Backbone as a printed PyTorch tensor [residue, N CA C, xyz], in Angstrom:
tensor([[[ 19.8450,  39.0940,   4.8940],
         [ 19.3130,  39.0530,   3.5430],
         [ 20.4200,  39.4570,   2.5710]],

        [[ 20.5320,  38.7620,   1.4640],
         [ 21.5910,  39.0460,   0.5000],
         [ 21.1750,  40.1660,  -0.4410]],

        [[ 22.1840,  40.8640,  -0.9280],
         [ 21.9240,  41.8960,  -1.9370],
         [ 21.6300,  41.2090,  -3.2550]],

        [[ 20.6560,  41.7080,  -3.9420],
         [ 20.2640,  41.1250,  -5.2180],
         [ 20.3350,  42.2030,  -6.3000]],

        [[ 20.7340,  41.7470,  -7.4900],
         [ 20.7190,  42.6460,  -8.6400],
         [ 19.9490,  41.9760,  -9.7610]],

        [[ 19.3590,  42.8010, -10.6060],
         [ 18.5920,  42.3170, -11.7560],
         [ 19.2170,  42.9130, -13.0080]],

        [[ 19.4520,  42.0540, -13.9820],
         [ 19.9920,  42.5260, -15.2580],
         [ 18.8490,  42.5120, -16.2580]],

        [[ 18.4740,  43.6690, -16.7290],
         [ 17.3920,  43.7930, -17.6990],
         [ 17.8450,  43.1530, -19.0070]],

        [[ 17.1260,  42.0960, -19.4710],
         [ 17.5770,  41.3990, -20.6810],
         [ 17.4930,  42.2470, -21.9450]],

        [[ 16.7090,  43.2990, -21.9470],
         [ 16.5820,  44.1570, -23.1400],
         [ 17.6730,  45.2140, -23.2110]],

        [[ 18.0210,  45.7710, -22.0290],
         [ 18.9760,  46.8860, -22.0240],
         [ 20.3210,  46.5300, -21.4040]],

        [[ 20.4090,  45.3640, -20.7500],
         [ 21.5990,  44.9250, -20.0220],
         [ 21.9190,  45.8310, -18.8420]],

        [[ 20.9880,  46.6730, -18.4810],
         [ 21.1770,  47.5640, -17.3300],
         [ 21.0830,  46.7270, -16.0450]],

        [[ 21.9780,  46.9780, -15.1210],
         [ 22.0070,  46.2910, -13.8350],
         [ 21.2940,  47.1680, -12.8180]],

        [[ 20.3380,  46.5640, -12.1290],
         [ 19.5470,  47.3170, -11.1600],
         [ 19.5480,  46.5800,  -9.8290]],

        [[ 19.4850,  47.3480,  -8.7360],
         [ 19.2850,  46.7230,  -7.4300],
         [ 17.8650,  46.1690,  -7.4050]],

        [[ 17.6940,  45.0190,  -6.7750],
         [ 16.3760,  44.3920,  -6.7470],
         [ 16.0130,  43.9550,  -5.3350]],

        [[ 14.7410,  44.0860,  -5.0340],
         [ 14.1940,  43.5970,  -3.7730],
         [ 13.1080,  42.5920,  -4.1170]],

        [[ 13.2020,  41.3610,  -3.5940],
         [ 12.1610,  40.3730,  -3.8960],
         [ 10.7840,  40.8520,  -3.4380]],

        [[  9.8310,  40.6110,  -4.2730],
         [  8.4420,  40.9400,  -3.9670],
         [  7.9600,  40.0200,  -2.8460]],

        [[  7.1880,  40.5180,  -1.8780],
         [  6.6700,  39.6420,  -0.8230],
         [  5.8600,  38.4720,  -1.4130]],

        [[  6.1560,  37.2900,  -0.9000],
         [  5.5480,  36.0650,  -1.4140],
         [  4.0290,  36.0850,  -1.2870]],

        [[  3.5160,  36.6300,  -0.1850],
         [  2.0650,  36.6460,   0.0040],
         [  1.3530,  37.4810,  -1.0600]],

        [[  2.0160,  38.5080,  -1.5820],
         [  1.4220,  39.2930,  -2.6800],
         [  1.3080,  38.4350,  -3.9410]],

        [[  2.3580,  37.6650,  -4.2180],
         [  2.3650,  36.7680,  -5.3720],
         [  1.2540,  35.7230,  -5.2580]],

        [[  1.1250,  35.1090,  -4.0680],
         [  0.1040,  34.0720,  -3.8530],
         [ -1.2940,  34.6380,  -4.0460]],

        [[ -1.5250,  35.8420,  -3.5790],
         [ -2.8700,  36.4380,  -3.7300],
         [ -3.2440,  36.6210,  -5.2010]],

        [[ -2.2670,  36.8150,  -6.0740],
         [ -2.5470,  37.0130,  -7.4980],
         [ -2.5350,  35.7090,  -8.2980]],

        [[ -1.9180,  34.6780,  -7.7500],
         [ -1.7870,  33.3990,  -8.4510],
         [ -3.1710,  32.8110,  -8.7210]],

        [[ -3.4090,  32.4170,  -9.9560],
         [ -4.6910,  31.8460, -10.3930],
         [ -5.8550,  32.7680, -10.0240]],

        [[ -5.5990,  34.0550, -10.1250],
         [ -6.6220,  35.0790,  -9.8410],
         [ -7.2340,  34.9210,  -8.4540]],

        [[ -6.4060,  34.5120,  -7.4950],
         [ -6.8500,  34.3890,  -6.1170],
         [ -7.3440,  33.0040,  -5.7280]],

        [[ -7.5590,  32.1360,  -6.6980],
         [ -8.0950,  30.8040,  -6.4040],
         [ -7.1200,  29.9780,  -5.5680]],

        [[ -5.8260,  30.1010,  -5.8260],
         [ -4.8340,  29.3360,  -5.0660],
         [ -4.8290,  29.7620,  -3.6080]],

        [[ -4.9020,  31.0670,  -3.3610],
         [ -4.9360,  31.5660,  -1.9940],
         [ -6.1600,  31.0340,  -1.2550]],

        [[ -7.3030,  31.0290,  -1.9190],
         [ -8.5280,  30.4980,  -1.3050],
         [ -8.4020,  29.0000,  -1.0430]],

        [[ -7.8460,  28.2720,  -2.0040],
         [ -7.6770,  26.8290,  -1.8480],
         [ -6.7280,  26.5030,  -0.6950]],

        [[ -5.6560,  27.2760,  -0.5630],
         [ -4.7290,  27.0800,   0.5460],
         [ -5.3990,  27.3860,   1.8860]],

        [[ -6.1730,  28.4560,   1.9350],
         [ -6.8710,  28.8290,   3.1750],
         [ -7.8690,  27.7560,   3.5810]],

        [[ -8.6760,  27.2870,   2.6210],
         [ -9.6530,  26.2350,   2.9100],
         [ -8.9590,  24.9380,   3.3140]],

        [[ -7.8880,  24.5920,   2.5880],
         [ -7.1540,  23.3720,   2.8880],
         [ -6.5360,  23.3960,   4.2710]],

        [[ -5.9890,  24.5370,   4.6580],
         [ -5.3890,  24.6670,   5.9820],
         [ -6.4530,  24.5350,   7.0650]],

        [[ -7.5990,  25.1690,   6.8530],
         [ -8.6840,  25.0750,   7.8360],
         [ -9.1320,  23.6270,   7.9940]],

        [[ -9.3550,  22.9370,   6.8610],
         [ -9.7710,  21.5310,   6.9140],
         [ -8.7220,  20.6720,   7.6230]],

        [[ -7.4530,  20.9290,   7.3270],
         [ -6.3640,  20.1790,   7.9450],
         [ -6.3360,  20.4050,   9.4590]],

        [[ -6.4770,  21.6470,   9.8900],
         [ -6.4720,  21.9470,  11.3200],
         [ -7.6040,  21.2260,  12.0480]],

        [[ -8.7810,  21.1900,  11.4300],
         [ -9.9210,  20.5220,  12.0690],
         [ -9.6820,  19.0180,  12.1670]],

        [[ -9.1990,  18.4120,  11.0790],
         [ -9.0030,  16.9560,  11.0680],
         [ -7.8980,  16.5410,  12.0310]],

        [[ -6.8440,  17.3400,  12.1350],
         [ -5.7650,  17.0320,  13.0800],
         [ -6.3120,  17.0360,  14.5050]],

        [[ -7.1570,  18.0040,  14.8120],
         [ -7.7610,  18.0490,  16.1450],
         [ -8.6970,  16.8660,  16.3740]],

        [[ -9.4510,  16.4930,  15.3480],
         [-10.4170,  15.3930,  15.4690],
         [ -9.7410,  14.0310,  15.6260]],

        [[ -8.6200,  13.8370,  14.9400],
         [ -7.9690,  12.5210,  14.9360],
         [ -6.7640,  12.4310,  15.8670]],

        [[ -6.1690,  13.5710,  16.1890],
         [ -4.9260,  13.5560,  16.9600],
         [ -3.7330,  13.1180,  16.1350]],

        [[ -3.8950,  13.0550,  14.8230],
         [ -2.8280,  12.6150,  13.9130],
         [ -2.3850,  13.7850,  13.0350]],

        [[ -1.2050,  13.6640,  12.4440],
         [ -0.6420,  14.7060,  11.5960],
         [ -1.1050,  14.5690,  10.1470]],

        [[ -1.1390,  15.6790,   9.4530],
         [ -1.4360,  15.7260,   8.0250],
         [ -0.5310,  16.7550,   7.3760]],

        [[ -0.6980,  16.9770,   6.0790],
         [  0.1520,  17.9410,   5.3750],
         [ -0.6510,  18.7880,   4.4040]],

        [[ -0.1350,  19.9710,   4.1710],
         [ -0.6280,  20.8750,   3.1440],
         [  0.5970,  21.2830,   2.3380]],

        [[  0.5750,  21.0320,   1.0270],
         [  1.7350,  21.3160,   0.1810],
         [  1.3460,  22.2070,  -0.9830]],

        [[  2.2200,  23.1320,  -1.3010],
         [  2.0660,  23.9840,  -2.4770],
         [  3.2770,  23.7730,  -3.3590]],

        [[  3.0340,  23.4300,  -4.6080],
         [  4.0960,  23.2610,  -5.5830],
         [  3.9120,  24.3230,  -6.6670]],

        [[  4.9830,  25.0040,  -7.0080],
         [  4.9320,  26.0530,  -8.0320],
         [  5.9390,  25.7130,  -9.1200]],

        [[  5.4380,  25.5560, -10.3420],
         [  6.3080,  25.3160, -11.4990],
         [  6.3440,  26.5940, -12.3340]],

        [[  7.5450,  26.9970, -12.7320],
         [  7.7160,  28.2380, -13.4930],
         [  8.4380,  27.9200, -14.7940]],

        [[  7.8440,  28.3630, -15.8980],
         [  8.4550,  28.1960, -17.2130],
         [  8.6340,  29.5530, -17.8780]],

        [[  9.5190,  29.6150, -18.8790],
         [  9.8000,  30.8650, -19.5930],
         [  9.4980,  30.6550, -21.0660]],

        [[  8.8000,  31.6110, -21.6620],
         [  8.4320,  31.4660, -23.0750],
         [  9.4500,  32.0670, -24.0360]],

        [[ 10.5470,  32.6430, -23.5150],
         [ 11.5780,  33.2240, -24.3730],
         [ 11.2500,  34.6170, -24.8750]],

        [[ 10.0990,  35.1310, -24.5470],
         [  9.6750,  36.4520, -25.0090],
         [  9.4550,  37.4160, -23.8390]],

        [[ 10.0580,  37.1010, -22.6940],
         [  9.9230,  37.9840, -21.5470],
         [  8.7310,  37.6760, -20.6650]],

        [[  8.1130,  36.5620, -20.9150],
         [  6.9380,  36.2050, -20.1210],
         [  7.1590,  34.8350, -19.4960]],

        [[  6.7370,  34.7050, -18.2430],
         [  6.8280,  33.4100, -17.5680],
         [  5.4270,  32.8430, -17.3870]],

        [[  5.3740,  31.5310, -17.3380],
         [  4.1220,  30.8170, -17.0870],
         [  4.2550,  30.1370, -15.7240]],

        [[  3.2820,  30.3590, -14.8710],
         [  3.3170,  29.7960, -13.5280],
         [  2.1470,  28.8360, -13.3650]],

        [[  2.4590,  27.6280, -12.9350],
         [  1.4240,  26.6270, -12.6720],
         [  1.6160,  26.1540, -11.2410]],

        [[  0.5110,  26.1210, -10.5100],
         [  0.6020,  25.7000,  -9.1150],
         [ -0.2040,  24.4250,  -8.8890]],

        [[  0.1230,  23.7480,  -7.7850],
         [ -0.6200,  22.5640,  -7.3820],
         [ -0.6980,  22.5620,  -5.8610]],

        [[ -1.9110,  22.4350,  -5.3380],
         [ -2.1350,  22.3700,  -3.9010],
         [ -2.5570,  20.9480,  -3.5590]],

        [[ -1.8970,  20.3670,  -2.5670],
         [ -2.2480,  19.0150,  -2.1230],
         [ -2.4680,  19.0490,  -0.6140]],

        [[ -3.5820,  18.4870,  -0.1970],
         [ -3.8900,  18.3740,   1.2260],
         [ -4.0040,  16.8900,   1.5440]],

        [[ -3.2290,  16.4520,   2.5220],
         [ -3.3290,  15.0570,   2.9790],
         [ -3.8750,  15.0970,   4.3940]],

        [[ -5.1830,  14.8290,   4.4850],
         [ -5.8390,  14.8420,   5.7840],
         [ -5.5710,  13.5280,   6.5100]],

        [[ -5.3400,  13.5920,   7.8210],
         [ -5.1530,  12.3380,   8.5560],
         [ -6.4490,  11.5440,   8.5760]],

        [[ -6.3130,  10.2550,   8.5470],
         [ -7.4740,   9.3580,   8.5210],
         [ -7.9300,   9.0410,   9.9440]],

        [[ -9.2190,   8.8560,  10.0810],
         [ -9.7630,   8.3870,  11.3440],
         [ -9.3880,   6.9160,  11.5120]],

        [[ -9.2000,   6.4960,  12.7500],
         [ -8.9260,   5.0910,  13.0070],
         [-10.1610,   4.2540,  12.7030]],

        [[ -9.9550,   3.0860,  12.1680],
         [-11.0640,   2.1840,  11.8520],
         [-11.0720,   1.0650,  12.8820]],

        [[-12.2570,   0.7030,  13.3560],
         [-12.3170,  -0.3670,  14.3470],
         [-11.9920,  -1.7240,  13.7190]],

        [[-11.5200,  -2.6240,  14.5410],
         [-11.2810,  -3.9900,  14.0810],
         [-12.4430,  -4.8620,  14.5450]],

        [[-12.6900,  -5.9150,  13.8200],
         [-13.7390,  -6.8630,  14.1640],
         [-13.1110,  -8.2400,  14.2660]],

        [[-13.3540,  -8.9130,  15.3840],
         [-12.7990, -10.2500,  15.5850],
         [-13.7080, -11.2910,  14.9360]],

        [[-13.1200, -12.2170,  14.2100],
         [-13.8260, -13.3240,  13.5720],
         [-13.1480, -14.6270,  13.9490]],

        [[-13.8800, -15.6980,  13.8010],
         [-13.3480, -17.0460,  13.9580],
         [-13.4310, -17.7220,  12.5980]],

        [[-12.6260, -18.7310,  12.4030],
         [-12.7200, -19.5270,  11.1910],
         [-13.6160, -20.7240,  11.5150]],

        [[-14.7040, -20.8640,  10.7390],
         [-15.6390, -21.9650,  11.0170],
         [-15.1540, -23.2660,  10.3820]],

        [[-15.9770, -24.3100,  10.5010],
         [-15.5810, -25.6360,  10.0230],
         [-15.4620, -25.7380,   8.5100]],

        [[-15.9310, -24.7260,   7.7980],
         [-15.8120, -24.7440,   6.3360],
         [-14.7930, -23.7190,   5.8360]],

        [[-14.0340, -23.1090,   6.7640],
         [-12.9790, -22.1710,   6.3720],
         [-13.4390, -20.7430,   6.1710]],

        [[-14.6750, -20.4280,   6.5610],
         [-15.2010, -19.0720,   6.3970],
         [-15.0860, -18.2780,   7.6930]],

        [[-15.0980, -16.9580,   7.5580],
         [-15.0770, -16.0790,   8.7220],
         [-16.4530, -16.0820,   9.3720]],

        [[-16.4650, -16.2270,  10.6860],
         [-17.7210, -16.2680,  11.4390],
         [-17.5330, -15.5160,  12.7410]],

        [[-18.5600, -14.8020,  13.1780],
         [-18.4990, -14.1060,  14.4560],
         [-18.6790, -15.1000,  15.6120]],

        [[-19.2180, -16.2730,  15.3300],
         [-19.4660, -17.2780,  16.3540],
         [-18.2630, -18.2270,  16.4380]],

        [[-17.8120, -18.4760,  17.6600],
         [-16.6880, -19.3880,  17.8870],
         [-17.1710, -20.8170,  17.6430]],

        [[-16.6490, -21.5040,  16.6130],
         [-17.1220, -22.8600,  16.3260],
         [-16.7190, -23.8760,  17.3990]],

        [[-15.7610, -23.5150,  18.2550],
         [-15.3260, -24.4200,  19.3210],
         [-16.1820, -24.2860,  20.5830]],

        [[-17.0400, -23.2820,  20.5880],
         [-17.8930, -23.0810,  21.7530],
         [-19.2340, -23.7680,  21.4970]],

        [[-19.6600, -24.6380,  22.3910],
         [-20.9360, -25.3190,  22.1590],
         [-22.1090, -24.3550,  22.2930]],

        [[-23.1540, -24.6600,  21.5500],
         [-24.3600, -23.8480,  21.6460],
         [-25.0820, -24.2080,  22.9370]],

        [[-25.6320, -23.1960,  23.5800],
         [-26.3630, -23.4060,  24.8260],
         [-27.8310, -23.6450,  24.4720]],

        [[-28.4030, -24.7640,  24.9240],
         [-29.8050, -25.0490,  24.6060],
         [-30.7300, -23.9400,  25.1280]],

        [[-31.6860, -23.5670,  24.3080],
         [-32.6620, -22.5500,  24.6900],
         [-32.2220, -21.1280,  24.4030]],

        [[-30.9350, -20.9050,  24.0500],
         [-30.4590, -19.5580,  23.7210],
         [-30.4560, -19.4240,  22.2100]],

        [[-31.1430, -18.4380,  21.7250],
         [-31.2080, -18.2490,  20.2790],
         [-30.2670, -17.1360,  19.8540]],

        [[-29.8970, -17.1660,  18.6250],
         [-29.0240, -16.1590,  18.0250],
         [-29.8250, -14.8780,  17.8270]],

        [[-29.3240, -13.7650,  18.3230],
         [-29.9850, -12.4820,  18.1140],
         [-29.5320, -11.9060,  16.8000]],

        [[-30.4880, -11.5370,  15.9560],
         [-30.1440, -10.9830,  14.6590],
         [-29.8320,  -9.5040,  14.8000]],

        [[-28.8570,  -9.0570,  14.0410],
         [-28.5530,  -7.6300,  14.0200],
         [-29.5100,  -6.9530,  13.0570]],

        [[-29.5510,  -5.6380,  13.0920],
         [-30.4000,  -4.8780,  12.1660],
         [-30.0680,  -5.2170,  10.7280]],

        [[-28.8260,  -5.3930,  10.4380],
         [-28.3970,  -5.6830,   9.0670],
         [-28.9030,  -7.0550,   8.6210]],

        [[-28.8460,  -8.0610,   9.5320],
         [-29.3320,  -9.3980,   9.2030],
         [-30.8510,  -9.4160,   9.0490]],

        [[-31.5300,  -8.5570,   9.7930],
         [-33.0070,  -8.5420,   9.7600],
         [-33.5440,  -7.9990,   8.4440]],

        [[-32.7600,  -7.1710,   7.7740],
         [-33.2330,  -6.5610,   6.5070],
         [-32.9490,  -7.4070,   5.3170]]])
């Protein structure tokens, strides 16, 4: 760890400095809301990674501005990118009019066999 010094802008006094633990800062950021959002986001990410077997991300961005009067403004942004579940594919054929059809137009119909309607078609 490197030695750090802080120069007080009001008095120009040089002081030894130790960085404040980051977790203390996070707990106070947005009055604790950021810490809660990160905790919830991490939990959701862990569950989805286990469910899908795919990777995701949790990101924290911190922007810091200075007002020139000895005060800083801190704005944070939490982003969670959950992995997506795989979506099934459905095979279709192109019918004689160029439309997608589940029935192979090259296969002859068998006499006496009727088309079974799905629940969706029945409604």
